[in-house]
N, C-alpha and C positions, 0 to 999 in steps of 0.2 A: 442863074441864081444858085443852082445846086453846086456848080463847080466852085463858085466863090465861097459858099458855106463849107464845102469839103476842104478846100485849101486853107482857108482862114481859121476855121473852127475845128478842123479835123473831124467833121461830122461822121464820116464813114468809120472812124476808129472808136466811136462812142460805144460804151458797154451798157448803156441804159436801154433796156429792152422790155421791161415788165410794167404793167399797169398804165397809168397816165403819164409816166415819166418821160417817154420819148416825145410825146406831143408837147408837154410843158417845156422841155428843154429846147425843142424846135422853135417854139414861140419866143423864148428868151434870146435864142441865136438870131432870129429874124429882127427882133427889136434892137439888138446890139448892132447888127449889120446896117439897119436903117439909120440908127443914130450916127454911125461912122460916116455914112454917105452924106448925111445932112450937115455934118459939122464942116463949117467953112473956114474956121480959123487956122487949120493945119493943112498945108498943101503937101500931102504925102499919100502913099498907098494905104489901103485899109489895114493891112497887117501892121504897118508902121504906126498908124494912128492908134491901133489897139495897144501896141507895145508902149507907146508914149503915155497913153491913158492909164496903163497898168502901173507905171512907175511915178506918175506925177499927179498929185491931188489937184493942182491948178488946171491941168489939161482935162481931167475928168470933170471938174466943176464947169469949165467952159463948154464942154460938149453937152453936159446935162442942161445947162442954161439955154443953149441953142435949141435943143430938142424940146424943152418945156415951152419956149416961145413959139414953136411951130404948132404945138398941139392946140386944137380948138378949145375954147373955154366954155 
């Protein structure tokens, strides 16, 4: 998991080091990684899925819909 976070999100290069910031950002990174893993609409690598989601509202929306359907109510 650490290798994926480092390569995909460049976690080791992060400059966030004070207070609760590092832990909060780590949680957001894990959520993002899990969302990309759970998205089944795009058959691509995680970095490519992130890039597509960055540039397309439709891709972001479909990923979020899939993640929200997985969450328990």
